[in-house]
Structure formats: structure tokens, C-alpha cells
N, CA and C atoms of all chains as a GROMACS GRO file, in nm:
protein
  588
    1UNK      N    1   1.567   1.179   1.121
    1UNK     CA    2   1.536   1.214   0.982
    1UNK      C    3   1.486   1.358   0.975
    2UNK      N    4   1.540   1.437   0.886
    2UNK     CA    5   1.494   1.574   0.870
    2UNK      C    6   1.346   1.571   0.831
    3UNK      N    7   1.276   1.678   0.858
    3UNK     CA    8   1.134   1.674   0.832
    3UNK      C    9   1.090   1.790   0.744
    4UNK      N   10   1.169   1.818   0.642
    4UNK     CA   11   1.137   1.928   0.554
    4UNK      C   12   1.061   1.878   0.433
    5UNK      N   13   0.981   1.966   0.378
    5UNK     CA   14   0.910   1.932   0.254
    5UNK      C   15   0.962   2.020   0.142
    6UNK      N   16   1.005   1.953   0.036
    6UNK     CA   17   1.053   2.021  -0.083
    6UNK      C   18   0.934   2.038  -0.178
    7UNK      N   19   0.919   2.156  -0.233
    7UNK     CA   20   0.805   2.184  -0.321
    7UNK      C   21   0.854   2.233  -0.458
    8UNK      N   22   0.757   2.265  -0.544
    8UNK     CA   23   0.788   2.322  -0.675
    8UNK      C   24   0.883   2.441  -0.661
    9UNK      N   25   0.860   2.519  -0.556
    9UNK     CA   26   0.942   2.640  -0.536
    9UNK      C   27   1.090   2.604  -0.522
   10UNK      N   28   1.118   2.496  -0.448
   10UNK     CA   29   1.258   2.454  -0.431
   10UNK      C   30   1.316   2.402  -0.562
   11UNK      N   31   1.232   2.334  -0.642
   11UNK     CA   32   1.281   2.283  -0.770
   11UNK      C   33   1.312   2.401  -0.862
   12UNK      N   34   1.224   2.503  -0.862
   12UNK     CA   35   1.250   2.623  -0.943
   12UNK      C   36   1.379   2.690  -0.899
   13UNK      N   37   1.398   2.694  -0.769
   13UNK     CA   38   1.518   2.756  -0.713
   13UNK      C   39   1.644   2.681  -0.762
   14UNK      N   40   1.633   2.549  -0.768
   14UNK     CA   41   1.746   2.468  -0.815
   14UNK      C   42   1.776   2.499  -0.962
   15UNK      N   43   1.670   2.517  -1.041
   15UNK     CA   44   1.687   2.551  -1.183
   15UNK      C   45   1.747   2.691  -1.195
   16UNK      N   46   1.696   2.781  -1.114
   16UNK     CA   47   1.745   2.919  -1.111
   16UNK      C   48   1.895   2.924  -1.081
   17UNK      N   49   1.938   2.843  -0.985
   17UNK     CA   50   2.080   2.839  -0.947
   17UNK      C   51   2.166   2.778  -1.057
   18UNK      N   52   2.107   2.678  -1.127
   18UNK     CA   53   2.183   2.603  -1.227
   18UNK      C   54   2.211   2.684  -1.354
   19UNK      N   55   2.108   2.755  -1.402
   19UNK     CA   56   2.119   2.831  -1.526
   19UNK      C   57   2.073   2.973  -1.496
   20UNK      N   58   2.130   3.070  -1.562
   20UNK     CA   59   2.093   3.208  -1.531
   20UNK      C   60   1.961   3.254  -1.590
   21UNK      N   61   1.852   3.186  -1.551
   21UNK     CA   62   1.720   3.227  -1.600
   21UNK      C   63   1.646   3.301  -1.489
   22UNK      N   64   1.538   3.369  -1.525
   22UNK     CA   65   1.460   3.438  -1.422
   22UNK      C   66   1.388   3.334  -1.336
   23UNK      N   67   1.348   3.376  -1.218
   23UNK     CA   68   1.274   3.284  -1.130
   23UNK      C   69   1.144   3.241  -1.195
   24UNK      N   70   1.083   3.335  -1.265
   24UNK     CA   71   0.956   3.306  -1.331
   24UNK      C   72   0.973   3.199  -1.439
   25UNK      N   73   1.079   3.216  -1.520
   25UNK     CA   74   1.101   3.118  -1.627
   25UNK      C   75   1.144   2.983  -1.568
   26UNK      N   76   1.220   2.987  -1.459
   26UNK     CA   77   1.261   2.862  -1.393
   26UNK      C   78   1.138   2.785  -1.346
   27UNK      N   79   1.043   2.857  -1.289
   27UNK     CA   80   0.920   2.794  -1.241
   27UNK      C   81   0.842   2.733  -1.356
   28UNK      N   82   0.839   2.805  -1.471
   28UNK     CA   83   0.767   2.753  -1.588
   28UNK      C   84   0.831   2.626  -1.642
   29UNK      N   85   0.965   2.620  -1.635
   29UNK     CA   86   1.035   2.501  -1.684
   29UNK      C   87   1.006   2.379  -1.595
   30UNK      N   88   1.000   2.401  -1.465
   30UNK     CA   89   0.965   2.292  -1.374
   30UNK      C   90   0.826   2.240  -1.409
   31UNK      N   91   0.735   2.334  -1.433
   31UNK     CA   92   0.598   2.298  -1.471
   31UNK      C   93   0.595   2.219  -1.601
   32UNK      N   94   0.676   2.261  -1.700
   32UNK     CA   95   0.680   2.192  -1.829
   32UNK      C   96   0.729   2.048  -1.812
   33UNK      N   97   0.830   2.030  -1.729
   33UNK     CA   98   0.884   1.895  -1.707
   33UNK      C   99   0.775   1.806  -1.648
   34UNK      N  100   0.707   1.855  -1.545
   34UNK     CA  101   0.601   1.774  -1.482
   34UNK      C  102   0.487   1.748  -1.580
   35UNK      N  103   0.455   1.848  -1.663
   35UNK     CA  104   0.346   1.832  -1.759
   35UNK      C  105   0.381   1.727  -1.865
   36UNK      N  106   0.504   1.733  -1.916
   36UNK     CA  107   0.543   1.634  -2.018
   36UNK      C  108   0.544   1.492  -1.963
   37UNK      N  109   0.589   1.477  -1.840
   37UNK     CA  110   0.588   1.343  -1.779
   37UNK      C  111   0.443   1.297  -1.763
   38UNK      N  112   0.358   1.384  -1.709
   38UNK     CA  113   0.217   1.349  -1.689
   38UNK      C  114   0.149   1.314  -1.821
   39UNK      N  115   0.171   1.397  -1.924
   39UNK     CA  116   0.106   1.373  -2.054
   39UNK      C  117   0.146   1.238  -2.112
   40UNK      N  118   0.275   1.205  -2.100
   40UNK     CA  119   0.321   1.076  -2.154
   40UNK      C  120   0.253   0.961  -2.079
   41UNK      N  121   0.241   0.975  -1.948
   41UNK     CA  122   0.177   0.870  -1.868
   41UNK      C  123   0.029   0.856  -1.902
   42UNK      N  124  -0.037   0.970  -1.923
   42UNK     CA  125  -0.179   0.968  -1.958
   42UNK      C  126  -0.198   0.898  -2.094
   43UNK      N  127  -0.100   0.916  -2.184
   43UNK     CA  128  -0.105   0.845  -2.314
   43UNK      C  129  -0.075   0.696  -2.297
   44UNK      N  130  -0.037   0.656  -2.177
   44UNK     CA  131  -0.009   0.515  -2.151
   44UNK      C  132   0.138   0.478  -2.166
   45UNK      N  133   0.221   0.579  -2.188
   45UNK     CA  134   0.364   0.552  -2.203
   45UNK      C  135   0.432   0.529  -2.067
   46UNK      N  136   0.541   0.456  -2.071
   46UNK     CA  137   0.626   0.441  -1.953
   46UNK      C  138   0.729   0.553  -1.960
   47UNK      N  139   0.758   0.615  -1.849
   47UNK     CA  140   0.857   0.723  -1.848
   47UNK      C  141   0.978   0.676  -1.768
   48UNK      N  142   1.090   0.664  -1.841
   48UNK     CA  143   1.209   0.606  -1.781
   48UNK      C  144   1.319   0.711  -1.772
   49UNK      N  145   1.350   0.753  -1.651
   49UNK     CA  146   1.454   0.853  -1.631
   49UNK      C  147   1.575   0.783  -1.572
   50UNK      N  148   1.678   0.768  -1.652
   50UNK     CA  149   1.795   0.693  -1.607
   50UNK      C  150   1.853   0.753  -1.480
   51UNK      N  151   1.901   0.670  -1.394
   51UNK     CA  152   1.957   0.701  -1.262
   51UNK      C  153   1.858   0.770  -1.168
   52UNK      N  154   1.732   0.782  -1.208
   52UNK     CA  155   1.628   0.835  -1.120
   52UNK      C  156   1.525   0.726  -1.092
   53UNK      N  157   1.452   0.688  -1.198
   53UNK     CA  158   1.354   0.582  -1.180
   53UNK      C  159   1.258   0.574  -1.297
   54UNK      N  160   1.165   0.480  -1.288
   54UNK     CA  161   1.070   0.455  -1.396
   54UNK      C  162   0.927   0.470  -1.347
   55UNK      N  163   0.849   0.552  -1.418
   55UNK     CA  164   0.706   0.564  -1.390
   55UNK      C  165   0.635   0.476  -1.491
   56UNK      N  166   0.546   0.389  -1.444
   56UNK     CA  167   0.472   0.311  -1.541
   56UNK      C  168   0.325   0.302  -1.501
   57UNK      N  169   0.242   0.287  -1.602
   57UNK     CA  170   0.098   0.283  -1.582
   57UNK      C  171   0.052   0.138  -1.590
   58UNK      N  172  -0.023   0.095  -1.490
   58UNK     CA  173  -0.075  -0.041  -1.490
   58UNK      C  174  -0.227  -0.038  -1.488
   59UNK      N  175  -0.286  -0.129  -1.565
   59UNK     CA  176  -0.432  -0.138  -1.567
   59UNK      C  177  -0.476  -0.237  -1.460
   60UNK      N  178  -0.572  -0.195  -1.379
   60UNK     CA  179  -0.625  -0.285  -1.276
   60UNK      C  180  -0.766  -0.323  -1.319
   61UNK      N  181  -0.798  -0.449  -1.305
   61UNK     CA  182  -0.932  -0.490  -1.348
   61UNK      C  183  -1.035  -0.464  -1.237
   62UNK      N  184  -1.160  -0.472  -1.276
   62UNK     CA  185  -1.270  -0.447  -1.182
   62UNK      C  186  -1.268  -0.556  -1.074
   63UNK      N  187  -1.306  -0.519  -0.954
   63UNK     CA  188  -1.317  -0.620  -0.848
   63UNK      C  189  -1.422  -0.572  -0.748
   64UNK      N  190  -1.459  -0.663  -0.662
   64UNK     CA  191  -1.555  -0.626  -0.559
   64UNK      C  192  -1.477  -0.588  -0.434
   65UNK      N  193  -1.494  -0.466  -0.390
   65UNK     CA  194  -1.428  -0.422  -0.268
   65UNK      C  195  -1.527  -0.425  -0.154
   66UNK      N  196  -1.480  -0.382  -0.039
   66UNK     CA  197  -1.566  -0.384   0.078
   66UNK      C  198  -1.543  -0.257   0.158
   67UNK      N  199  -1.646  -0.192   0.198
   67UNK     CA  200  -1.632  -0.077   0.286
   67UNK      C  201  -1.585  -0.131   0.421
   68UNK      N  202  -1.464  -0.096   0.463
   68UNK     CA  203  -1.410  -0.158   0.585
   68UNK      C  204  -1.489  -0.121   0.710
   69UNK      N  205  -1.562  -0.010   0.702
   69UNK     CA  206  -1.637   0.033   0.820
   69UNK      C  207  -1.770  -0.042   0.831
   70UNK      N  208  -1.840  -0.054   0.719
   70UNK     CA  209  -1.973  -0.115   0.724
   70UNK      C  210  -1.974  -0.261   0.678
   71UNK      N  211  -1.866  -0.305   0.613
   71UNK     CA  212  -1.862  -0.442   0.563
   71UNK      C  213  -1.940  -0.458   0.433
   72UNK      N  214  -1.999  -0.350   0.386
   72UNK     CA  215  -2.080  -0.350   0.266
   72UNK      C  216  -1.995  -0.373   0.140
   73UNK      N  217  -2.046  -0.454   0.048
   73UNK     CA  218  -1.972  -0.477  -0.076
   73UNK      C  219  -1.993  -0.362  -0.173
   74UNK      N  220  -1.883  -0.316  -0.234
   74UNK     CA  221  -1.894  -0.209  -0.334
   74UNK      C  222  -1.812  -0.247  -0.457
   75UNK      N  223  -1.870  -0.229  -0.575
   75UNK     CA  224  -1.793  -0.263  -0.696
   75UNK      C  225  -1.683  -0.159  -0.718
   76UNK      N  226  -1.563  -0.204  -0.753
   76UNK     CA  227  -1.454  -0.112  -0.787
   76UNK      C  228  -1.430  -0.124  -0.936
   77UNK      N  229  -1.446  -0.013  -1.006
   77UNK     CA  230  -1.432  -0.012  -1.152
   77UNK      C  231  -1.289  -0.039  -1.195
   78UNK      N  232  -1.273  -0.089  -1.319
   78UNK     CA  233  -1.137  -0.105  -1.369
   78UNK      C  234  -1.071   0.033  -1.374
   79UNK      N  235  -0.945   0.040  -1.344
   79UNK     CA  236  -0.880   0.172  -1.344
   79UNK      C  237  -0.733   0.159  -1.378
   80UNK      N  238  -0.670   0.274  -1.404
   80UNK     CA  239  -0.527   0.275  -1.432
   80UNK      C  240  -0.455   0.338  -1.314
   81UNK      N  241  -0.351   0.272  -1.269
   81UNK     CA  242  -0.273   0.327  -1.158
   81UNK      C  243  -0.129   0.347  -1.203
   82UNK      N  244  -0.065   0.442  -1.136
   82UNK     CA  245   0.072   0.475  -1.168
   82UNK      C  246   0.164   0.412  -1.065
   83UNK      N  247   0.272   0.351  -1.113
   83UNK     CA  248   0.368   0.304  -1.014
   83UNK      C  249   0.505   0.361  -1.047
   84UNK      N  250   0.580   0.388  -0.943
   84UNK     CA  251   0.715   0.443  -0.960
   84UNK      C  252   0.814   0.343  -0.904
   85UNK      N  253   0.909   0.306  -0.988
   85UNK     CA  254   1.013   0.214  -0.944
   85UNK      C  255   1.145   0.292  -0.943
   86UNK      N  256   1.199   0.318  -0.823
   86UNK     CA  257   1.322   0.396  -0.816
   86UNK      C  258   1.439   0.318  -0.877
   87UNK      N  259   1.532   0.391  -0.937
   87UNK     CA  260   1.649   0.326  -0.996
   87UNK      C  261   1.738   0.273  -0.884
   88UNK      N  262   1.828   0.187  -0.923
   88UNK     CA  263   1.923   0.130  -0.828
   88UNK      C  264   2.001   0.241  -0.759
   89UNK      N  265   2.043   0.338  -0.841
   89UNK     CA  266   2.123   0.450  -0.789
   89UNK      C  267   2.043   0.531  -0.685
   90UNK      N  268   1.917   0.559  -0.716
   90UNK     CA  269   1.837   0.636  -0.620
   90UNK      C  270   1.818   0.557  -0.491
   91UNK      N  271   1.790   0.429  -0.504
   91UNK     CA  272   1.772   0.346  -0.384
   91UNK      C  273   1.897   0.349  -0.297
   92UNK      N  274   2.012   0.339  -0.364
   92UNK     CA  275   2.140   0.341  -0.289
   92UNK      C  276   2.160   0.473  -0.217
   93UNK      N  277   2.133   0.584  -0.289
   93UNK     CA  278   2.154   0.715  -0.227
   93UNK      C  279   2.058   0.740  -0.112
   94UNK      N  280   1.934   0.698  -0.128
   94UNK     CA  281   1.835   0.718  -0.021
   94UNK      C  282   1.869   0.631   0.100
   95UNK      N  283   1.912   0.508   0.073
   95UNK     CA  284   1.950   0.420   0.184
   95UNK      C  285   2.073   0.475   0.257
   96UNK      N  286   2.172   0.519   0.179
   96UNK     CA  287   2.297   0.569   0.240
   96UNK      C  288   2.272   0.697   0.319
   97UNK      N  289   2.188   0.786   0.265
   97UNK     CA  290   2.163   0.914   0.330
   97UNK      C  291   2.080   0.904   0.456
   98UNK      N  292   2.003   0.795   0.470
   98UNK     CA  293   1.912   0.784   0.584
   98UNK      C  294   1.953   0.673   0.680
   99UNK      N  295   2.080   0.636   0.674
   99UNK     CA  296   2.128   0.530   0.763
   99UNK      C  297   2.123   0.580   0.906
  100UNK      N  298   2.066   0.500   0.995
  100UNK     CA  299   2.054   0.549   1.134
  100UNK      C  300   2.176   0.513   1.217
  101UNK      N  301   0.879   0.711  -2.284
  101UNK     CA  302   0.961   0.832  -2.294
  101UNK      C  303   1.082   0.818  -2.203
  102UNK      N  304   1.196   0.853  -2.253
  102UNK     CA  305   1.317   0.848  -2.170
  102UNK      C  306   1.372   0.989  -2.149
  103UNK      N  307   1.471   0.999  -2.061
  103UNK     CA  308   1.523   1.130  -2.022
  103UNK      C  309   1.558   1.218  -2.143
  104UNK      N  310   1.626   1.160  -2.242
  104UNK     CA  311   1.668   1.241  -2.358
  104UNK      C  312   1.550   1.291  -2.439
  105UNK      N  313   1.442   1.213  -2.444
  105UNK     CA  314   1.322   1.256  -2.517
  105UNK      C  315   1.251   1.370  -2.442
  106UNK      N  316   1.254   1.360  -2.310
  106UNK     CA  317   1.195   1.466  -2.228
  106UNK      C  318   1.273   1.596  -2.250
  107UNK      N  319   1.406   1.585  -2.250
  107UNK     CA  320   1.492   1.702  -2.273
  107UNK      C  321   1.462   1.762  -2.410
  108UNK      N  322   1.445   1.675  -2.510
  108UNK     CA  323   1.416   1.721  -2.646
  108UNK      C  324   1.285   1.800  -2.653
  109UNK      N  325   1.182   1.749  -2.585
  109UNK     CA  326   1.052   1.817  -2.586
  109UNK      C  327   1.063   1.956  -2.524
  110UNK      N  328   1.136   1.964  -2.413
  110UNK     CA  329   1.152   2.094  -2.346
  110UNK      C  330   1.234   2.188  -2.436
  111UNK      N  331   1.336   2.133  -2.500
  111UNK     CA  332   1.420   2.213  -2.590
  111UNK      C  333   1.338   2.267  -2.708
  112UNK      N  334   1.250   2.182  -2.764
  112UNK     CA  335   1.166   2.224  -2.877
  112UNK      C  336   1.074   2.340  -2.838
  113UNK      N  337   1.026   2.337  -2.715
  113UNK     CA  338   0.935   2.443  -2.669
  113UNK      C  339   1.008   2.572  -2.632
  114UNK      N  340   1.139   2.560  -2.612
  114UNK     CA  341   1.217   2.676  -2.568
  114UNK      C  342   1.336   2.700  -2.660
  115UNK      N  343   1.307   2.741  -2.785
  115UNK     CA  344   1.414   2.757  -2.883
  115UNK      C  345   1.519   2.860  -2.843
  116UNK      N  346   1.487   2.946  -2.747
  116UNK     CA  347   1.584   3.047  -2.703
  116UNK      C  348   1.688   2.990  -2.607
  117UNK      N  349   1.669   2.864  -2.563
  117UNK     CA  350   1.766   2.803  -2.471
  117UNK      C  351   1.858   2.708  -2.545
  118UNK      N  352   1.983   2.702  -2.500
  118UNK     CA  353   2.075   2.604  -2.556
  118UNK      C  354   2.033   2.466  -2.508
  119UNK      N  355   2.048   2.368  -2.597
  119UNK     CA  356   2.016   2.230  -2.561
  119UNK      C  357   2.089   2.186  -2.434
  120UNK      N  358   2.216   2.225  -2.424
  120UNK     CA  359   2.292   2.182  -2.306
  120UNK      C  360   2.238   2.245  -2.177
  121UNK      N  361   2.180   2.365  -2.189
  121UNK     CA  362   2.120   2.425  -2.070
  121UNK      C  363   1.991   2.353  -2.030
  122UNK      N  364   1.913   2.313  -2.132
  122UNK     CA  365   1.791   2.237  -2.104
  122UNK      C  366   1.828   2.107  -2.033
  123UNK      N  367   1.935   2.047  -2.079
  123UNK     CA  368   1.983   1.924  -2.017
  123UNK      C  369   2.017   1.947  -1.870
  124UNK      N  370   2.087   2.056  -1.843
  124UNK     CA  371   2.124   2.089  -1.704
  124UNK      C  372   2.001   2.118  -1.619
  125UNK      N  373   1.902   2.183  -1.680
  125UNK     CA  374   1.779   2.216  -1.608
  125UNK      C  375   1.705   2.089  -1.567
  126UNK      N  376   1.686   2.000  -1.666
  126UNK     CA  377   1.613   1.876  -1.638
  126UNK      C  378   1.689   1.793  -1.534
  127UNK      N  379   1.820   1.785  -1.551
  127UNK     CA  380   1.899   1.709  -1.454
  127UNK      C  381   1.893   1.769  -1.315
  128UNK      N  382   1.894   1.903  -1.307
  128UNK     CA  383   1.888   1.971  -1.177
  128UNK      C  384   1.759   1.937  -1.104
  129UNK      N  385   1.650   1.926  -1.178
  129UNK     CA  386   1.520   1.895  -1.116
  129UNK      C  387   1.522   1.756  -1.053
  130UNK      N  388   1.568   1.657  -1.131
  130UNK     CA  389   1.572   1.520  -1.076
  130UNK      C  390   1.674   1.509  -0.963
  131UNK      N  391   1.784   1.581  -0.978
  131UNK     CA  392   1.888   1.577  -0.874
  131UNK      C  393   1.835   1.638  -0.743
  132UNK      N  394   1.756   1.744  -0.754
  132UNK     CA  395   1.698   1.808  -0.636
  132UNK      C  396   1.604   1.710  -0.563
  133UNK      N  397   1.527   1.635  -0.640
  133UNK     CA  398   1.435   1.538  -0.579
  133UNK      C  399   1.514   1.427  -0.508
  134UNK      N  400   1.611   1.369  -0.580
  134UNK     CA  401   1.691   1.261  -0.520
  134UNK      C  402   1.765   1.310  -0.397
  135UNK      N  403   1.824   1.431  -0.407
  135UNK     CA  404   1.898   1.487  -0.294
  135UNK      C  405   1.809   1.506  -0.173
  136UNK      N  406   1.687   1.554  -0.196
  136UNK     CA  407   1.592   1.575  -0.086
  136UNK      C  408   1.563   1.442  -0.016
  137UNK      N  409   1.537   1.338  -0.094
  137UNK     CA  410   1.505   1.207  -0.036
  137UNK      C  411   1.626   1.150   0.039
  138UNK      N  412   1.745   1.176  -0.014
  138UNK     CA  413   1.867   1.128   0.053
  138UNK      C  414   1.885   1.198   0.189
  139UNK      N  415   1.831   1.321   0.201
  139UNK     CA  416   1.837   1.392   0.330
  139UNK      C  417   1.724   1.349   0.422
  140UNK      N  418   1.632   1.270   0.368
  140UNK     CA  419   1.517   1.229   0.447
  140UNK      C  420   1.399   1.324   0.432
  141UNK      N  421   1.409   1.418   0.339
  141UNK     CA  422   1.300   1.513   0.316
  141UNK      C  423   1.193   1.450   0.227
  142UNK      N  424   1.078   1.514   0.227
  142UNK     CA  425   0.966   1.473   0.144
  142UNK      C  426   0.958   1.572   0.028
  143UNK      N  427   0.913   1.525  -0.087
  143UNK     CA  428   0.898   1.616  -0.201
  143UNK      C  429   0.753   1.614  -0.243
  144UNK      N  430   0.686   1.727  -0.231
  144UNK     CA  431   0.544   1.732  -0.260
  144UNK      C  432   0.516   1.818  -0.381
  145UNK      N  433   0.466   1.756  -0.487
  145UNK     CA  434   0.438   1.827  -0.610
  145UNK      C  435   0.289   1.814  -0.639
  146UNK      N  436   0.213   1.911  -0.586
  146UNK     CA  437   0.067   1.909  -0.597
  146UNK      C  438   0.019   1.880  -0.739
  147UNK      N  439  -0.075   1.787  -0.749
  147UNK     CA  440  -0.131   1.754  -0.879
  147UNK      C  441  -0.054   1.643  -0.948
  148UNK      N  442   0.075   1.634  -0.918
  148UNK     CA  443   0.159   1.531  -0.979
  148UNK      C  444   0.175   1.413  -0.884
  149UNK      N  445   0.230   1.442  -0.765
  149UNK     CA  446   0.248   1.335  -0.667
  149UNK      C  447   0.348   1.374  -0.561
  150UNK      N  448   0.372   1.284  -0.469
  150UNK     CA  449   0.465   1.312  -0.360
  150UNK      C  450   0.565   1.199  -0.344
  151UNK      N  451   0.692   1.237  -0.333
  151UNK     CA  452   0.797   1.139  -0.306
  151UNK      C  453   0.828   1.144  -0.156
  152UNK      N  454   0.844   1.029  -0.095
  152UNK     CA  455   0.880   1.028   0.046
  152UNK      C  456   0.972   0.910   0.072
  153UNK      N  457   1.021   0.905   0.195
  153UNK     CA  458   1.112   0.797   0.233
  153UNK      C  459   1.041   0.709   0.335
  154UNK      N  460   1.041   0.580   0.310
  154UNK     CA  461   0.980   0.487   0.405
  154UNK      C  462   1.088   0.399   0.467
  155UNK      N  463   1.068   0.365   0.592
  155UNK     CA  464   1.162   0.276   0.661
  155UNK      C  465   1.119   0.131   0.646
  156UNK      N  466   1.214   0.048   0.614
  156UNK     CA  467   1.186  -0.096   0.613
  156UNK      C  468   1.260  -0.155   0.731
  157UNK      N  469   1.189  -0.226   0.816
  157UNK     CA  470   1.252  -0.288   0.933
  157UNK      C  471   1.356  -0.391   0.893
  158UNK      N  472   1.448  -0.415   0.983
  158UNK     CA  473   1.545  -0.521   0.963
  158UNK      C  474   1.469  -0.654   0.957
  159UNK      N  475   1.514  -0.746   0.878
  159UNK     CA  476   1.444  -0.874   0.868
  159UNK      C  477   1.544  -0.984   0.835
  160UNK      N  478   1.499  -1.107   0.849
  160UNK     CA  479   1.584  -1.218   0.808
  160UNK      C  480   1.541  -1.257   0.668
  161UNK      N  481   1.630  -1.237   0.574
  161UNK     CA  482   1.599  -1.273   0.436
  161UNK      C  483   1.657  -1.409   0.406
  162UNK      N  484   1.642  -1.448   0.282
  162UNK     CA  485   1.694  -1.577   0.242
  162UNK      C  486   1.762  -1.566   0.106
  163UNK      N  487   1.876  -1.622   0.096
  163UNK     CA  488   1.942  -1.627  -0.035
  163UNK      C  489   1.859  -1.721  -0.120
  164UNK      N  490   1.797  -1.667  -0.227
  164UNK     CA  491   1.704  -1.751  -0.306
  164UNK      C  492   1.773  -1.870  -0.372
  165UNK      N  493   1.902  -1.858  -0.394
  165UNK     CA  494   1.973  -1.968  -0.460
  165UNK      C  495   2.004  -2.081  -0.362
  166UNK      N  496   2.056  -2.044  -0.245
  166UNK     CA  497   2.101  -2.147  -0.152
  166UNK      C  498   2.001  -2.176  -0.041
  167UNK      N  499   1.902  -2.084  -0.022
  167UNK     CA  500   1.805  -2.104   0.085
  167UNK      C  501   1.860  -2.064   0.220
  168UNK      N  502   1.983  -2.015   0.220
  168UNK     CA  503   2.050  -1.975   0.343
  168UNK      C  504   1.988  -1.847   0.401
  169UNK      N  505   1.972  -1.841   0.534
  169UNK     CA  506   1.916  -1.723   0.599
  169UNK      C  507   2.022  -1.614   0.609
  170UNK      N  508   1.984  -1.490   0.573
  170UNK     CA  509   2.078  -1.378   0.585
  170UNK      C  510   2.008  -1.261   0.654
  171UNK      N  511   2.080  -1.192   0.741
  171UNK     CA  512   2.023  -1.075   0.808
  171UNK      C  513   2.020  -0.958   0.712
  172UNK      N  514   1.903  -0.896   0.695
  172UNK     CA  515   1.892  -0.777   0.612
  172UNK      C  516   1.873  -0.661   0.709
  173UNK      N  517   1.959  -0.560   0.698
  173UNK     CA  518   1.951  -0.445   0.789
  173UNK      C  519   1.830  -0.357   0.762
  174UNK      N  520   1.794  -0.282   0.862
  174UNK     CA  521   1.690  -0.180   0.847
  174UNK      C  522   1.735  -0.084   0.738
  175UNK      N  523   1.645  -0.042   0.652
  175UNK     CA  524   1.687   0.054   0.550
  175UNK      C  525   1.574   0.147   0.508
  176UNK      N  526   1.614   0.256   0.444
  176UNK     CA  527   1.517   0.355   0.396
  176UNK      C  528   1.500   0.337   0.247
  177UNK      N  529   1.374   0.341   0.200
  177UNK     CA  530   1.348   0.327   0.057
  177UNK      C  531   1.261   0.441   0.006
  178UNK      N  532   1.285   0.483  -0.120
  178UNK     CA  533   1.203   0.589  -0.178
  178UNK      C  534   1.063   0.537  -0.210
  179UNK      N  535   0.964   0.626  -0.196
  179UNK     CA  536   0.826   0.588  -0.221
  179UNK      C  537   0.756   0.702  -0.295
  180UNK      N  538   0.670   0.669  -0.390
  180UNK     CA  539   0.596   0.772  -0.465
  180UNK      C  540   0.446   0.748  -0.454
  181UNK      N  541   0.373   0.853  -0.422
  181UNK     CA  542   0.227   0.843  -0.421
  181UNK      C  543   0.174   0.939  -0.526
  182UNK      N  544   0.092   0.887  -0.617
  182UNK     CA  545   0.038   0.968  -0.726
  182UNK      C  546  -0.056   1.076  -0.673
  183UNK      N  547  -0.046   1.194  -0.728
  183UNK     CA  548  -0.135   1.304  -0.690
  183UNK      C  549  -0.275   1.285  -0.746
  184UNK      N  550  -0.371   1.353  -0.686
  184UNK     CA  551  -0.510   1.334  -0.723
  184UNK      C  552  -0.538   1.373  -0.869
  185UNK      N  553  -0.484   1.487  -0.910
  185UNK     CA  554  -0.509   1.534  -1.046
  185UNK      C  555  -0.458   1.434  -1.151
  186UNK      N  556  -0.336   1.386  -1.131
  186UNK     CA  557  -0.278   1.290  -1.226
  186UNK      C  558  -0.355   1.158  -1.224
  187UNK      N  559  -0.393   1.114  -1.102
  187UNK     CA  560  -0.470   0.990  -1.090
  187UNK      C  561  -0.601   1.003  -1.166
  188UNK      N  562  -0.666   1.118  -1.153
  188UNK     CA  563  -0.791   1.141  -1.226
  188UNK      C  564  -0.768   1.146  -1.376
  189UNK      N  565  -0.660   1.211  -1.416
  189UNK     CA  566  -0.632   1.220  -1.561
  189UNK      C  567  -0.604   1.082  -1.620
  190UNK      N  568  -0.537   0.996  -1.544
  190UNK     CA  569  -0.508   0.860  -1.593
  190UNK      C  570  -0.637   0.783  -1.618
  191UNK      N  571  -0.741   0.825  -1.547
  191UNK     CA  572  -0.868   0.755  -1.561
  191UNK      C  573  -0.972   0.838  -1.637
  192UNK      N  574  -0.920   0.926  -1.722
  192UNK     CA  575  -1.007   0.998  -1.814
  192UNK      C  576  -1.092   1.106  -1.754
  193UNK      N  577  -1.063   1.142  -1.627
  193UNK     CA  578  -1.139   1.252  -1.568
  193UNK      C  579  -1.051   1.376  -1.572
  194UNK      N  580  -1.099   1.478  -1.636
  194UNK     CA  581  -1.022   1.602  -1.645
  194UNK      C  582  -1.048   1.687  -1.523
  195UNK      N  583  -0.959   1.782  -1.503
  195UNK     CA  584  -0.977   1.874  -1.389
  195UNK      C  585  -1.105   1.954  -1.407
  196UNK      N  586  -1.180   1.972  -1.299
  196UNK     CA  587  -1.310   2.039  -1.310
  196UNK      C  588  -1.297   2.190  -1.300
   0.00000   0.00000   0.00000
């Protein structure tokens, strides 16, 4: 398996290659996309990107956790967590591309 | 929010761009992420989250209808871990 890390810079580069915008504007557009997705999730919306996947926010109720090192009980507050469910297409492409 | 609504929001903020270009831009971003994962690469977007590929071992599954045992091959699956900033924002804590 390749061991490269793709970052915002690579996404901007992809935008730059796709449309004839400046690198600076390409970077801002990547930022806008991430911001809009984040803002929708913070509002509690589900973000569904066809052929990519679905981000959804789930509420977790309070529970008593345990410090695994000391065994001490600690209360865990109710919280919201994000889950990402990849689309069928993405799962297929990732499985096909990483077949050993 | 769905893909077309996301495209619309970006288009509204960038009146100097053609709608079809905004569409290509948004699609290029998601395509870059999927392509990276298909190559086995990791995608790290600080503050938002990180996409990575996890291996699932081969296992013996069961056809839920017939109860018959079936071999499931080892496979790679996409995985997303929420970034700290977004996790904090989801819980009402703003960036300090």
C-alpha cells in the first residue's frame, strides 16, 4: 500500500488543474467546501454527497466511563459525534484499488 | 445538505464563476479524495478530519437468508476520523 498523505494542498492543486483559477483562489475554494460541510454538520444536518458518502451527526447520551489505566470511574457527558458512511461506489473503488 | 446544494452555496459566494465550473471544482475535490484512498493513500484535512484505508481480514460470513457459510475475502475499506476542531464545534466549543 502506498504511504502518501494527501493534504489541502493536493486538493487545491486538483482544483487548479481542473479550472483555470489561481492557486490562491483554488485553495480558498477548497476551504469553502470544507467550511460549508462543517457548518451544515454543526447545524445538525446530514451531508449527503452522491457517489462519495454521507456524513451524519449522532447524539450520544451520557454514560459512565472508566479510566483504563487507573480503573477509576469518570462521567462522560452527552455529546455529538460525526460518522461517515462511504457510498457503495467509494467502497468498491477503495476495495478494488487496494486488492493485494 | 446534498451535493447540488453544496455546489449552489459555493456558486452564490463566487458570482464571478460559472455554475458549471463550480460543479467541476466540487467534483474534483471529492474525486481527489476517493482517488487517493483507492491508491491506498491517506487524506489529512486538519481541523476537518482524516480519511484513511483500513484492512478487514478475510472471514467466514453467513448468508443471512439461508444461514449458509460463505468465505469473505480480505478487503480494504474507507474510514473517516473527525478532526479535533470539527469535533469541538459539534459540541458547542469554538476554536480558542
